[in-house]
PyMOL Python script that loads the backbone (N, CA, C, O; Angstrom):
from pymol import cmd

cmd.read_pdbstr("""\
ATOM      1  N   UNK A   1      17.590  78.705   2.923  1.00  0.00           N
ATOM      2  CA  UNK A   1      17.904  77.641   1.983  1.00  0.00           C
ATOM      3  C   UNK A   1      16.616  76.904   1.642  1.00  0.00           C
ATOM      4  O   UNK A   1      15.879  76.460   2.523  1.00  0.00           O
ATOM      5  N   UNK A   2      16.372  76.789   0.375  1.00  0.00           N
ATOM      6  CA  UNK A   2      15.125  76.132   0.001  1.00  0.00           C
ATOM      7  C   UNK A   2      15.322  74.628  -0.063  1.00  0.00           C
ATOM      8  O   UNK A   2      16.396  74.130  -0.401  1.00  0.00           O
ATOM      9  N   UNK A   3      14.285  73.946   0.260  1.00  0.00           N
ATOM     10  CA  UNK A   3      14.318  72.489   0.265  1.00  0.00           C
ATOM     11  C   UNK A   3      13.613  71.978  -0.985  1.00  0.00           C
ATOM     12  O   UNK A   3      12.524  72.433  -1.332  1.00  0.00           O
ATOM     13  N   UNK A   4      14.245  71.037  -1.642  1.00  0.00           N
ATOM     14  CA  UNK A   4      13.622  70.463  -2.827  1.00  0.00           C
ATOM     15  C   UNK A   4      13.268  69.019  -2.548  1.00  0.00           C
ATOM     16  O   UNK A   4      14.035  68.269  -1.945  1.00  0.00           O
ATOM     17  N   UNK A   5      12.118  68.665  -2.992  1.00  0.00           N
ATOM     18  CA  UNK A   5      11.659  67.300  -2.809  1.00  0.00           C
ATOM     19  C   UNK A   5      12.022  66.522  -4.068  1.00  0.00           C
ATOM     20  O   UNK A   5      11.648  66.903  -5.178  1.00  0.00           O
ATOM     21  N   UNK A   6      12.755  65.430  -3.881  1.00  0.00           N
ATOM     22  CA  UNK A   6      13.125  64.606  -5.019  1.00  0.00           C
ATOM     23  C   UNK A   6      11.930  63.756  -5.418  1.00  0.00           C
ATOM     24  O   UNK A   6      11.351  63.044  -4.597  1.00  0.00           O
ATOM     25  N   UNK A   7      11.584  63.839  -6.650  1.00  0.00           N
ATOM     26  CA  UNK A   7      10.467  63.036  -7.105  1.00  0.00           C
ATOM     27  C   UNK A   7      10.971  61.653  -7.507  1.00  0.00           C
ATOM     28  O   UNK A   7      12.097  61.492  -7.977  1.00  0.00           O
ATOM     29  N   UNK A   8      10.136  60.694  -7.315  1.00  0.00           N
ATOM     30  CA  UNK A   8      10.515  59.326  -7.631  1.00  0.00           C
ATOM     31  C   UNK A   8      10.600  59.157  -9.144  1.00  0.00           C
ATOM     32  O   UNK A   8       9.720  59.604  -9.880  1.00  0.00           O
ATOM     33  N   UNK A   9      11.658  58.513  -9.593  1.00  0.00           N
ATOM     34  CA  UNK A   9      11.817  58.300 -11.023  1.00  0.00           C
ATOM     35  C   UNK A   9      11.376  56.900 -11.426  1.00  0.00           C
ATOM     36  O   UNK A   9      11.392  56.557 -12.608  1.00  0.00           O
ATOM     37  N   UNK A  10      10.989  56.105 -10.466  1.00  0.00           N
ATOM     38  CA  UNK A  10      10.515  54.756 -10.776  1.00  0.00           C
ATOM     39  C   UNK A  10       8.994  54.756 -10.899  1.00  0.00           C
ATOM     40  O   UNK A  10       8.277  55.372 -10.110  1.00  0.00           O
ATOM     41  N   UNK A  11       8.552  54.062 -11.885  1.00  0.00           N
ATOM     42  CA  UNK A  11       7.110  53.910 -12.044  1.00  0.00           C
ATOM     43  C   UNK A  11       6.719  52.558 -11.483  1.00  0.00           C
ATOM     44  O   UNK A  11       7.456  51.588 -11.658  1.00  0.00           O
ATOM     45  N   UNK A  12       5.595  52.466 -10.823  1.00  0.00           N
ATOM     46  CA  UNK A  12       5.214  51.218 -10.175  1.00  0.00           C
ATOM     47  C   UNK A  12       5.041  50.057 -11.146  1.00  0.00           C
ATOM     48  O   UNK A  12       5.273  48.909 -10.766  1.00  0.00           O
ATOM     49  N   UNK A  13       4.644  50.317 -12.381  1.00  0.00           N
ATOM     50  CA  UNK A  13       4.395  49.232 -13.312  1.00  0.00           C
ATOM     51  C   UNK A  13       5.643  48.858 -14.110  1.00  0.00           C
ATOM     52  O   UNK A  13       5.560  48.005 -14.994  1.00  0.00           O
ATOM     53  N   UNK A  14       6.797  49.468 -13.827  1.00  0.00           N
ATOM     54  CA  UNK A  14       8.013  49.147 -14.556  1.00  0.00           C
ATOM     55  C   UNK A  14       8.301  50.121 -15.677  1.00  0.00           C
ATOM     56  O   UNK A  14       9.434  50.179 -16.153  1.00  0.00           O
ATOM     57  N   UNK A  15       7.315  50.890 -16.117  1.00  0.00           N
ATOM     58  CA  UNK A  15       7.569  51.938 -17.085  1.00  0.00           C
ATOM     59  C   UNK A  15       7.391  51.522 -18.518  1.00  0.00           C
ATOM     60  O   UNK A  15       7.269  52.394 -19.379  1.00  0.00           O
ATOM     61  N   UNK A  16       7.367  50.273 -18.823  1.00  0.00           N
ATOM     62  CA  UNK A  16       7.197  49.857 -20.207  1.00  0.00           C
ATOM     63  C   UNK A  16       8.423  50.136 -21.049  1.00  0.00           C
ATOM     64  O   UNK A  16       9.496  50.442 -20.530  1.00  0.00           O
ATOM     65  N   UNK A  17       8.249  50.028 -22.353  1.00  0.00           N
ATOM     66  CA  UNK A  17       9.354  50.191 -23.289  1.00  0.00           C
ATOM     67  C   UNK A  17       9.860  51.632 -23.301  1.00  0.00           C
ATOM     68  O   UNK A  17      11.070  51.848 -23.374  1.00  0.00           O
ATOM     69  N   UNK A  18       8.971  52.619 -23.231  1.00  0.00           N
ATOM     70  CA  UNK A  18       9.372  54.018 -23.330  1.00  0.00           C
ATOM     71  C   UNK A  18       9.483  54.695 -21.969  1.00  0.00           C
ATOM     72  O   UNK A  18       9.534  55.924 -21.912  1.00  0.00           O
ATOM     73  N   UNK A  19       9.521  53.946 -20.880  1.00  0.00           N
ATOM     74  CA  UNK A  19       9.658  54.520 -19.545  1.00  0.00           C
ATOM     75  C   UNK A  19      10.998  55.195 -19.340  1.00  0.00           C
ATOM     76  O   UNK A  19      11.121  56.103 -18.518  1.00  0.00           O
ATOM     77  N   UNK A  20      11.990  54.761 -20.073  1.00  0.00           N
ATOM     78  CA  UNK A  20      13.327  55.358 -19.938  1.00  0.00           C
ATOM     79  C   UNK A  20      13.327  56.812 -20.393  1.00  0.00           C
ATOM     80  O   UNK A  20      14.124  57.613 -19.905  1.00  0.00           O
ATOM     81  N   UNK A  21      12.445  57.159 -21.319  1.00  0.00           N
ATOM     82  CA  UNK A  21      12.393  58.530 -21.816  1.00  0.00           C
ATOM     83  C   UNK A  21      11.976  59.498 -20.705  1.00  0.00           C
ATOM     84  O   UNK A  21      12.584  60.554 -20.529  1.00  0.00           O
ATOM     85  N   UNK A  22      10.953  59.132 -19.975  1.00  0.00           N
ATOM     86  CA  UNK A  22      10.488  59.980 -18.868  1.00  0.00           C
ATOM     87  C   UNK A  22      11.528  60.078 -17.762  1.00  0.00           C
ATOM     88  O   UNK A  22      11.757  61.151 -17.204  1.00  0.00           O
ATOM     89  N   UNK A  23      12.158  58.947 -17.451  1.00  0.00           N
ATOM     90  CA  UNK A  23      13.202  58.957 -16.421  1.00  0.00           C
ATOM     91  C   UNK A  23      14.391  59.793 -16.865  1.00  0.00           C
ATOM     92  O   UNK A  23      14.984  60.503 -16.052  1.00  0.00           O
ATOM     93  N   UNK A  24      14.749  59.721 -18.142  1.00  0.00           N
ATOM     94  CA  UNK A  24      15.875  60.512 -18.662  1.00  0.00           C
ATOM     95  C   UNK A  24      15.557  62.003 -18.588  1.00  0.00           C
ATOM     96  O   UNK A  24      16.411  62.799 -18.197  1.00  0.00           O
ATOM     97  N   UNK A  25      14.349  62.384 -18.956  1.00  0.00           N
ATOM     98  CA  UNK A  25      13.959  63.793 -18.888  1.00  0.00           C
ATOM     99  C   UNK A  25      13.993  64.296 -17.449  1.00  0.00           C
ATOM    100  O   UNK A  25      14.446  65.411 -17.190  1.00  0.00           O
ATOM    101  N   UNK A  26      13.513  63.471 -16.505  1.00  0.00           N
ATOM    102  CA  UNK A  26      13.537  63.861 -15.096  1.00  0.00           C
ATOM    103  C   UNK A  26      14.970  64.020 -14.614  1.00  0.00           C
ATOM    104  O   UNK A  26      15.299  64.983 -13.920  1.00  0.00           O
ATOM    105  N   UNK A  27      15.822  63.068 -14.987  1.00  0.00           N
ATOM    106  CA  UNK A  27      17.227  63.130 -14.591  1.00  0.00           C
ATOM    107  C   UNK A  27      17.893  64.394 -15.130  1.00  0.00           C
ATOM    108  O   UNK A  27      18.578  65.099 -14.389  1.00  0.00           O
ATOM    109  N   UNK A  28      17.695  64.683 -16.413  1.00  0.00           N
ATOM    110  CA  UNK A  28      18.322  65.857 -17.017  1.00  0.00           C
ATOM    111  C   UNK A  28      17.792  67.154 -16.409  1.00  0.00           C
ATOM    112  O   UNK A  28      18.538  68.123 -16.271  1.00  0.00           O
ATOM    113  N   UNK A  29      16.514  67.179 -16.047  1.00  0.00           N
ATOM    114  CA  UNK A  29      15.956  68.361 -15.393  1.00  0.00           C
ATOM    115  C   UNK A  29      16.605  68.568 -14.023  1.00  0.00           C
ATOM    116  O   UNK A  29      16.887  69.700 -13.629  1.00  0.00           O
ATOM    117  N   UNK A  30      16.839  67.469 -13.300  1.00  0.00           N
ATOM    118  CA  UNK A  30      17.487  67.573 -11.994  1.00  0.00           C
ATOM    119  C   UNK A  30      18.947  68.002 -12.144  1.00  0.00           C
ATOM    120  O   UNK A  30      19.448  68.774 -11.326  1.00  0.00           O
ATOM    121  N   UNK A  31      19.627  67.517 -13.166  1.00  0.00           N
ATOM    122  CA  UNK A  31      21.013  67.924 -13.423  1.00  0.00           C
ATOM    123  C   UNK A  31      21.065  69.416 -13.725  1.00  0.00           C
ATOM    124  O   UNK A  31      21.922  70.126 -13.198  1.00  0.00           O
ATOM    125  N   UNK A  32      20.171  69.886 -14.554  1.00  0.00           N
ATOM    126  CA  UNK A  32      20.122  71.314 -14.902  1.00  0.00           C
ATOM    127  C   UNK A  32      19.867  72.156 -13.653  1.00  0.00           C
ATOM    128  O   UNK A  32      20.484  73.206 -13.473  1.00  0.00           O
ATOM    129  N   UNK A  33      18.971  71.703 -12.803  1.00  0.00           N
ATOM    130  CA  UNK A  33      18.660  72.404 -11.563  1.00  0.00           C
ATOM    131  C   UNK A  33      19.894  72.494 -10.661  1.00  0.00           C
ATOM    132  O   UNK A  33      20.158  73.545 -10.076  1.00  0.00           O
ATOM    133  N   UNK A  34      20.645  71.405 -10.549  1.00  0.00           N
ATOM    134  CA  UNK A  34      21.847  71.405  -9.721  1.00  0.00           C
ATOM    135  C   UNK A  34      22.919  72.319 -10.307  1.00  0.00           C
ATOM    136  O   UNK A  34      23.591  73.031  -9.561  1.00  0.00           O
ATOM    137  N   UNK A  35      23.092  72.313 -11.625  1.00  0.00           N
ATOM    138  CA  UNK A  35      24.113  73.141 -12.251  1.00  0.00           C
ATOM    139  C   UNK A  35      23.823  74.630 -12.076  1.00  0.00           C
ATOM    140  O   UNK A  35      24.746  75.444 -12.079  1.00  0.00           O
ATOM    141  N   UNK A  36      22.566  74.985 -11.927  1.00  0.00           N
ATOM    142  CA  UNK A  36      22.230  76.390 -11.690  1.00  0.00           C
ATOM    143  C   UNK A  36      22.655  76.838 -10.299  1.00  0.00           C
ATOM    144  O   UNK A  36      22.850  78.031 -10.068  1.00  0.00           O
ATOM    145  N   UNK A  37      22.802  75.891  -9.366  1.00  0.00           N
ATOM    146  CA  UNK A  37      23.172  76.227  -7.993  1.00  0.00           C
ATOM    147  C   UNK A  37      24.677  76.165  -7.751  1.00  0.00           C
ATOM    148  O   UNK A  37      25.134  76.515  -6.663  1.00  0.00           O
ATOM    149  N   UNK A  38      25.449  75.733  -8.726  1.00  0.00           N
ATOM    150  CA  UNK A  38      26.893  75.597  -8.556  1.00  0.00           C
ATOM    151  C   UNK A  38      27.534  76.976  -8.455  1.00  0.00           C
ATOM    152  O   UNK A  38      27.180  77.895  -9.195  1.00  0.00           O
ATOM    153  N   UNK A  39      28.471  77.106  -7.540  1.00  0.00           N
ATOM    154  CA  UNK A  39      29.254  78.327  -7.415  1.00  0.00           C
ATOM    155  C   UNK A  39      30.610  78.062  -8.049  1.00  0.00           C
ATOM    156  O   UNK A  39      31.421  77.307  -7.513  1.00  0.00           O
ATOM    157  N   UNK A  40      30.849  78.686  -9.188  1.00  0.00           N
ATOM    158  CA  UNK A  40      32.084  78.461  -9.911  1.00  0.00           C
ATOM    159  C   UNK A  40      33.173  79.369  -9.349  1.00  0.00           C
ATOM    160  O   UNK A  40      32.895  80.509  -8.977  1.00  0.00           O
ATOM    161  N   UNK A  41      34.434  78.866  -9.282  1.00  0.00           N
ATOM    162  CA  UNK A  41      35.515  79.699  -8.745  1.00  0.00           C
ATOM    163  C   UNK A  41      35.900  80.815  -9.714  1.00  0.00           C
ATOM    164  O   UNK A  41      35.700  80.711 -10.924  1.00  0.00           O
ATOM    165  N   UNK A  42      36.450  81.873  -9.152  1.00  0.00           N
ATOM    166  CA  UNK A  42      36.941  82.971  -9.978  1.00  0.00           C
ATOM    167  C   UNK A  42      38.297  82.596 -10.567  1.00  0.00           C
ATOM    168  O   UNK A  42      38.910  81.614 -10.149  1.00  0.00           O
ATOM    169  N   UNK A  43      38.766  83.383 -11.544  1.00  0.00           N
ATOM    170  CA  UNK A  43      40.054  83.104 -12.180  1.00  0.00           C
ATOM    171  C   UNK A  43      41.188  83.188 -11.159  1.00  0.00           C
ATOM    172  O   UNK A  43      42.123  82.389 -11.211  1.00  0.00           O
ATOM    173  N   UNK A  44      41.114  84.148 -10.227  1.00  0.00           N
ATOM    174  CA  UNK A  44      42.154  84.272  -9.203  1.00  0.00           C
ATOM    175  C   UNK A  44      42.162  83.070  -8.268  1.00  0.00           C
ATOM    176  O   UNK A  44      43.231  82.623  -7.852  1.00  0.00           O
ATOM    177  N   UNK A  45      40.995  82.540  -7.934  1.00  0.00           N
ATOM    178  CA  UNK A  45      40.925  81.346  -7.086  1.00  0.00           C
ATOM    179  C   UNK A  45      41.519  80.132  -7.801  1.00  0.00           C
ATOM    180  O   UNK A  45      42.210  79.320  -7.187  1.00  0.00           O
ATOM    181  N   UNK A  46      41.248  80.015  -9.093  1.00  0.00           N
ATOM    182  CA  UNK A  46      41.802  78.906  -9.876  1.00  0.00           C
ATOM    183  C   UNK A  46      43.321  79.004  -9.907  1.00  0.00           C
ATOM    184  O   UNK A  46      44.008  77.998  -9.732  1.00  0.00           O
ATOM    185  N   UNK A  47      43.854  80.208 -10.128  1.00  0.00           N
ATOM    186  CA  UNK A  47      45.300  80.391 -10.158  1.00  0.00           C
ATOM    187  C   UNK A  47      45.926  80.072  -8.804  1.00  0.00           C
ATOM    188  O   UNK A  47      46.969  79.422  -8.739  1.00  0.00           O
ATOM    189  N   UNK A  48      45.297  80.524  -7.733  1.00  0.00           N
ATOM    190  CA  UNK A  48      45.843  80.301  -6.392  1.00  0.00           C
ATOM    191  C   UNK A  48      45.860  78.822  -6.043  1.00  0.00           C
ATOM    192  O   UNK A  48      46.864  78.315  -5.544  1.00  0.00           O
ATOM    193  N   UNK A  49      44.769  78.131  -6.298  1.00  0.00           N
ATOM    194  CA  UNK A  49      44.732  76.707  -5.954  1.00  0.00           C
ATOM    195  C   UNK A  49      45.661  75.898  -6.857  1.00  0.00           C
ATOM    196  O   UNK A  49      46.244  74.910  -6.409  1.00  0.00           O
ATOM    197  N   UNK A  50      45.808  76.297  -8.112  1.00  0.00           N
ATOM    198  CA  UNK A  50      46.746  75.612  -9.003  1.00  0.00           C
ATOM    199  C   UNK A  50      48.168  75.783  -8.502  1.00  0.00           C
ATOM    200  O   UNK A  50      48.950  74.832  -8.509  1.00  0.00           O
ATOM    201  N   UNK A  51      48.510  76.994  -8.065  1.00  0.00           N
ATOM    202  CA  UNK A  51      49.841  77.250  -7.514  1.00  0.00           C
ATOM    203  C   UNK A  51      50.095  76.381  -6.283  1.00  0.00           C
ATOM    204  O   UNK A  51      51.179  75.816  -6.134  1.00  0.00           O
ATOM    205  N   UNK A  52      49.102  76.274  -5.405  1.00  0.00           N
ATOM    206  CA  UNK A  52      49.250  75.467  -4.191  1.00  0.00           C
ATOM    207  C   UNK A  52      49.455  73.995  -4.554  1.00  0.00           C
ATOM    208  O   UNK A  52      50.292  73.323  -3.952  1.00  0.00           O
ATOM    209  N   UNK A  53      48.712  73.498  -5.515  1.00  0.00           N
ATOM    210  CA  UNK A  53      48.844  72.099  -5.927  1.00  0.00           C
ATOM    211  C   UNK A  53      50.232  71.831  -6.511  1.00  0.00           C
ATOM    212  O   UNK A  53      50.862  70.825  -6.184  1.00  0.00           O
ATOM    213  N   UNK A  54      50.708  72.738  -7.381  1.00  0.00           N
ATOM    214  CA  UNK A  54      52.032  72.549  -7.988  1.00  0.00           C
ATOM    215  C   UNK A  54      53.118  72.626  -6.924  1.00  0.00           C
ATOM    216  O   UNK A  54      54.030  71.799  -6.918  1.00  0.00           O
ATOM    217  N   UNK A  55      53.038  73.598  -6.028  1.00  0.00           N
ATOM    218  CA  UNK A  55      54.031  73.741  -4.968  1.00  0.00           C
ATOM    219  C   UNK A  55      54.037  72.516  -4.046  1.00  0.00           C
ATOM    220  O   UNK A  55      55.101  72.015  -3.682  1.00  0.00           O
ATOM    221  N   UNK A  56      52.852  72.039  -3.672  1.00  0.00           N
ATOM    222  CA  UNK A  56      52.754  70.856  -2.816  1.00  0.00           C
ATOM    223  C   UNK A  56      53.329  69.629  -3.514  1.00  0.00           C
ATOM    224  O   UNK A  56      54.011  68.823  -2.881  1.00  0.00           O
ATOM    225  N   UNK A  57      53.064  69.477  -4.805  1.00  0.00           N
ATOM    226  CA  UNK A  57      53.603  68.341  -5.558  1.00  0.00           C
ATOM    227  C   UNK A  57      55.125  68.385  -5.604  1.00  0.00           C
ATOM    228  O   UNK A  57      55.784  67.355  -5.463  1.00  0.00           O
ATOM    229  N   UNK A  58      55.682  69.576  -5.802  1.00  0.00           N
ATOM    230  CA  UNK A  58      57.140  69.712  -5.825  1.00  0.00           C
ATOM    231  C   UNK A  58      57.723  69.376  -4.453  1.00  0.00           C
ATOM    232  O   UNK A  58      58.728  68.670  -4.366  1.00  0.00           O
ATOM    233  N   UNK A  59      57.107  69.869  -3.390  1.00  0.00           N
ATOM    234  CA  UNK A  59      57.607  69.606  -2.040  1.00  0.00           C
ATOM    235  C   UNK A  59      57.564  68.107  -1.708  1.00  0.00           C
ATOM    236  O   UNK A  59      58.525  67.564  -1.163  1.00  0.00           O
ATOM    237  N   UNK A  60      56.458  67.448  -2.034  1.00  0.00           N
ATOM    238  CA  UNK A  60      56.380  66.010  -1.781  1.00  0.00           C
ATOM    239  C   UNK A  60      57.372  65.243  -2.649  1.00  0.00           C
ATOM    240  O   UNK A  60      57.941  64.246  -2.204  1.00  0.00           O
ATOM    241  N   UNK A  61      57.585  65.697  -3.882  1.00  0.00           N
ATOM    242  CA  UNK A  61      58.561  65.053  -4.755  1.00  0.00           C
ATOM    243  C   UNK A  61      59.967  65.135  -4.180  1.00  0.00           C
ATOM    244  O   UNK A  61      60.698  64.145  -4.189  1.00  0.00           O
ATOM    245  N   UNK A  62      60.352  66.307  -3.680  1.00  0.00           N
ATOM    246  CA  UNK A  62      61.671  66.471  -3.065  1.00  0.00           C
ATOM    247  C   UNK A  62      61.785  65.620  -1.800  1.00  0.00           C
ATOM    248  O   UNK A  62      62.809  64.977  -1.566  1.00  0.00           O
ATOM    249  N   UNK A  63      60.735  65.621  -0.994  1.00  0.00           N
ATOM    250  CA  UNK A  63      60.726  64.820   0.233  1.00  0.00           C
ATOM    251  C   UNK A  63      60.891  63.334  -0.077  1.00  0.00           C
ATOM    252  O   UNK A  63      61.720  62.663   0.538  1.00  0.00           O
ATOM    253  N   UNK A  64      60.120  62.823  -1.014  1.00  0.00           N
ATOM    254  CA  UNK A  64      60.211  61.399  -1.353  1.00  0.00           C
ATOM    255  C   UNK A  64      61.541  61.061  -2.012  1.00  0.00           C
ATOM    256  O   UNK A  64      62.061  59.963  -1.814  1.00  0.00           O
ATOM    257  N   UNK A  65      62.102  61.985  -2.792  1.00  0.00           N
ATOM    258  CA  UNK A  65      63.415  61.774  -3.389  1.00  0.00           C
ATOM    259  C   UNK A  65      64.472  61.643  -2.287  1.00  0.00           C
ATOM    260  O   UNK A  65      65.347  60.781  -2.361  1.00  0.00           O
ATOM    261  N   UNK A  66      64.386  62.497  -1.272  1.00  0.00           N
ATOM    262  CA  UNK A  66      65.326  62.424  -0.145  1.00  0.00           C
ATOM    263  C   UNK A  66      65.203  61.114   0.615  1.00  0.00           C
ATOM    264  O   UNK A  66      66.209  60.496   0.961  1.00  0.00           O
ATOM    265  N   UNK A  67      63.980  60.691   0.872  1.00  0.00           N
ATOM    266  CA  UNK A  67      63.758  59.406   1.559  1.00  0.00           C
ATOM    267  C   UNK A  67      64.328  58.265   0.725  1.00  0.00           C
ATOM    268  O   UNK A  67      64.929  57.340   1.271  1.00  0.00           O
ATOM    269  N   UNK A  68      64.143  58.321  -0.587  1.00  0.00           N
ATOM    270  CA  UNK A  68      64.658  57.297  -1.482  1.00  0.00           C
ATOM    271  C   UNK A  68      66.181  57.248  -1.429  1.00  0.00           C
ATOM    272  O   UNK A  68      66.762  56.163  -1.406  1.00  0.00           O
ATOM    273  N   UNK A  69      66.835  58.409  -1.410  1.00  0.00           N
ATOM    274  CA  UNK A  69      68.298  58.441  -1.320  1.00  0.00           C
ATOM    275  C   UNK A  69      68.791  57.803  -0.023  1.00  0.00           C
ATOM    276  O   UNK A  69      69.735  57.012  -0.030  1.00  0.00           O
ATOM    277  N   UNK A  70      68.145  58.152   1.084  1.00  0.00           N
ATOM    278  CA  UNK A  70      68.551  57.603   2.379  1.00  0.00           C
ATOM    279  C   UNK A  70      68.367  56.085   2.401  1.00  0.00           C
ATOM    280  O   UNK A  70      69.264  55.361   2.834  1.00  0.00           O
ATOM    281  N   UNK A  71      67.233  55.607   1.947  1.00  0.00           N
ATOM    282  CA  UNK A  71      66.983  54.165   1.956  1.00  0.00           C
ATOM    283  C   UNK A  71      67.913  53.429   0.995  1.00  0.00           C
ATOM    284  O   UNK A  71      68.318  52.300   1.271  1.00  0.00           O
ATOM    285  N   UNK A  72      68.254  54.056  -0.132  1.00  0.00           N
ATOM    286  CA  UNK A  72      69.174  53.446  -1.083  1.00  0.00           C
ATOM    287  C   UNK A  72      70.559  53.287  -0.466  1.00  0.00           C
ATOM    288  O   UNK A  72      71.176  52.228  -0.576  1.00  0.00           O
ATOM    289  N   UNK A  73      71.038  54.333   0.177  1.00  0.00           N
ATOM    290  CA  UNK A  73      72.365  54.249   0.809  1.00  0.00           C
ATOM    291  C   UNK A  73      72.364  53.261   1.964  1.00  0.00           C
ATOM    292  O   UNK A  73      73.354  52.562   2.183  1.00  0.00           O
ATOM    293  N   UNK A  74      71.278  53.196   2.697  1.00  0.00           N
ATOM    294  CA  UNK A  74      71.167  52.221   3.786  1.00  0.00           C
ATOM    295  C   UNK A  74      71.193  50.798   3.238  1.00  0.00           C
ATOM    296  O   UNK A  74      71.878  49.935   3.787  1.00  0.00           O
ATOM    297  N   UNK A  75      70.462  50.551   2.176  1.00  0.00           N
ATOM    298  CA  UNK A  75      70.440  49.217   1.565  1.00  0.00           C
ATOM    299  C   UNK A  75      71.808  48.846   1.013  1.00  0.00           C
ATOM    300  O   UNK A  75      72.256  47.714   1.195  1.00  0.00           O
ATOM    301  N   UNK A  76      72.488  49.785   0.337  1.00  0.00           N
ATOM    302  CA  UNK A  76      73.843  49.515  -0.190  1.00  0.00           C
ATOM    303  C   UNK A  76      74.814  49.193   0.947  1.00  0.00           C
ATOM    304  O   UNK A  76      75.645  48.294   0.822  1.00  0.00           O
ATOM    305  N   UNK A  77      74.705  49.932   2.062  1.00  0.00           N
ATOM    306  CA  UNK A  77      75.584  49.673   3.202  1.00  0.00           C
ATOM    307  C   UNK A  77      75.342  48.289   3.779  1.00  0.00           C
ATOM    308  O   UNK A  77      76.290  47.588   4.135  1.00  0.00           O
ATOM    309  N   UNK A  78      74.090  47.893   3.873  1.00  0.00           N
ATOM    310  CA  UNK A  78      73.770  46.561   4.386  1.00  0.00           C
ATOM    311  C   UNK A  78      74.271  45.463   3.441  1.00  0.00           C
ATOM    312  O   UNK A  78      74.797  44.446   3.894  1.00  0.00           O
ATOM    313  N   UNK A  79      74.110  45.667   2.139  1.00  0.00           N
ATOM    314  CA  UNK A  79      74.589  44.678   1.182  1.00  0.00           C
ATOM    315  C   UNK A  79      76.112  44.545   1.234  1.00  0.00           C
ATOM    316  O   UNK A  79      76.645  43.439   1.151  1.00  0.00           O
ATOM    317  N   UNK A  80      76.804  45.666   1.369  1.00  0.00           N
ATOM    318  CA  UNK A  80      78.271  45.610   1.465  1.00  0.00           C
ATOM    319  C   UNK A  80      78.716  44.967   2.761  1.00  0.00           C
ATOM    320  O   UNK A  80      79.701  44.229   2.775  1.00  0.00           O
ATOM    321  N   UNK A  81      78.012  45.230   3.850  1.00  0.00           N
ATOM    322  CA  UNK A  81      78.375  44.669   5.161  1.00  0.00           C
ATOM    323  C   UNK A  81      78.243  43.134   5.165  1.00  0.00           C
ATOM    324  O   UNK A  81      79.035  42.443   5.806  1.00  0.00           O
ATOM    325  N   UNK A  82      77.252  42.618   4.458  1.00  0.00           N
ATOM    326  CA  UNK A  82      77.027  41.176   4.462  1.00  0.00           C
ATOM    327  C   UNK A  82      77.574  40.505   3.211  1.00  0.00           C
ATOM    328  O   UNK A  82      77.333  39.316   3.001  1.00  0.00           O
ATOM    329  N   UNK A  83      78.292  41.227   2.387  1.00  0.00           N
ATOM    330  CA  UNK A  83      78.985  40.665   1.243  1.00  0.00           C
ATOM    331  C   UNK A  83      78.095  40.189   0.109  1.00  0.00           C
ATOM    332  O   UNK A  83      78.452  39.244  -0.596  1.00  0.00           O
ATOM    333  N   UNK A  84      76.969  40.808  -0.079  1.00  0.00           N
ATOM    334  CA  UNK A  84      76.068  40.395  -1.161  1.00  0.00           C
ATOM    335  C   UNK A  84      76.353  41.218  -2.390  1.00  0.00           C
ATOM    336  O   UNK A  84      75.706  41.033  -3.420  1.00  0.00           O
TER     337      UNK A  84
END
""", "prot")
cmd.dss("prot")
cmd.show_as("cartoon", "prot")
cmd.util.cbc("prot")
cmd.orient("prot")
């Protein structure tokens, strides 16, 4: 694994009016460098993780719906017991 040294983007004198241009170029060069190292997922990986997310969302939705039903019936029973 190669090590990269981050260069300082601050200039000691404040950079003046056009100092932002040099800092912007340095920033964009670093962004480009990072994007070259990104490992993008394959189409099958995207499909698999999407399926897992949808399935998990459905399972949590059913679970929370069940909890809501139980708490609703419990609250109704308490209200009826105390005549509210």
